[in-house]
N, C-alpha and C positions, 0 to 999 in steps of 0.2 A: 814562753812554750807551743802557742800557734805560729806565732813568729819564725820558729824550727820550723814545724810543721808546713807549713807553707813555704818555704826554701829548701826545704825537703823533695816538698812537691815538684815544683819550678828547676830546679836540678833535677829531679830524676826526670820529668819531663822535657827539657832542651836536650838529654847527653842519652836519650829515646830517641831525638828526632834529626839528630847529630849522627847518633849511630847509626844512621835508619837510611842516609844518605845515602846509599846503592844500592837499595831495596828494590830489584829489579821487576817489583810488584809496583810499584808507585813512583818510584823516580823514571824520569824516562833518561833515553838513553843521551849517554852526553852528560843529564845534565845530574842535577843535588838536590833532594830535598829540604827545605830546610822552614823550622818551626817558629810561630808565632814569638816576638821579643829579640829578634837577635839584629847582632849587627853580624858584617860582612864583608871581608878580602877574600877574593879569588885575582887570580892569576892563568888570565889567556894566554897558550898553548896554541900555536898555528899546526892545523892540518894542512891544509896548504894555502897558496895564498889569500883567501877568500873565512874557511871556517875555522872556529873555532872549537875546544874542548878546554877545556877546566881547571886548574884545580884548588881547593880551599882550602887559603896559607893563615888565616883567623880567623876564626869568634869567641860573640862575646854576648852570653845575654847584655838587656835589656827590658827590664822590668819596668818602669818607673812611664811614663806617657808623654809621650816629647811636646812640643810644640809646633804649631803646621806651620811658620813661616819662621821660628829664631831657633835651628839646628845643627848650626858652622859647623859648633863645637864639633860636635862626633863625631866631627870627618879628620883626616889629616891632611894636615893643609901641603903634606906633599906624598902623592902616590907612586907608586913604581910606574915605568910606562907603558908597562904590558896585564895594569891592573884594576879594579873596580870592586870601591869598599860600596855595600850596600845598608840603612837599617830596613828590615817587615818589621814595624810594628805600631802603636797602636796613636793618634796621635788625636788631637785634638787641638782647639787656638775661644778666645775673650776673655770674660775676664773675671761673671764669676762663677761658684762651681753647676747652675745648673746649666749658659749655658755651655759650657766645657761640656759637660755630658751630656745637652742634648746634637752638638759639635763636632762626639763621634767618630774617629775615620779609624781605619787601615791606610798603612802610610807604605810603600814601596819605593824610598827611595836612593836614588845609586848614584855617587858619581864616579864619570871615568874618568880615566888617568892615563890612555891611551889615545894617540896620537890619531885615532880615526875613530869616526863616528857607523854607529855598532845597532846591526837591528840586530832582536833576542826574539825566545817565546816565553813564556808562564805562563803553567797551568798553574791552578790555586784547588784551596779545601775548602771547603763550609763544611760549616754547622759537621763537624765528621766526618760527613759519608766514605765510602772507604774510594771511589775516584775523586782521578784532583777533572776540572774541569780548562778547557782552553780557555784564555781571559786576552783581550788584544791589549799593548802596550807602546808606549809612545818609545821612536827611535834614540838614543843615546850618543849625543853629541863628544865631538872629541871636550876634554878636559872641563863642564858640565854639572853638575850636577843636573837628575832626573827627577817628579816627579811620578808615583800610580798612587791613584784613592782610591777607599773601596768605600763607600757608606754603612760596613757594616762589618762583620770581622770573619777573617779570614781564619784558618789552623794551618794549614801550609802549605807552603809554596814551591817548584819547585823550576826552577829559572838552564837552560837550555838555548842551543844551535842558536849560539854564536856571530856573528858574518860581518863579513866590512861592507859599506854600501857604498 
């Protein structure tokens, strides 16, 4: 019974996060807000020769804690040329349960399926505050995985302003 209640609560939280993607009060222009514990594929849509908007092609919940280093199996082997796949979830590493708890991190792992080096912006929500705050991110190299790491729980992330470098 507890598992059913937990599953229903997590499903509701995921649904609220996905359905609130276009909420003008929190989502940046040209971007979406994603809840913690999600795998997403987005399709970049050119606005001009440098800038992109994007649409969500697919999203699914990620309930388990992933390994910080062994996570290739979560990603598609081949992405469409104009897509980016990402995981926004908890990660850890270590042998014992204690090590894994001590090494907890929030991860944003992105796989750039485009032929372009891209920059983008990210805003995060921590401790269920009302506002998203800007955070630094690294550029995305073509056909390569990139990783952003926070040593604390991040509740929501907004991705926006994708640009060719």
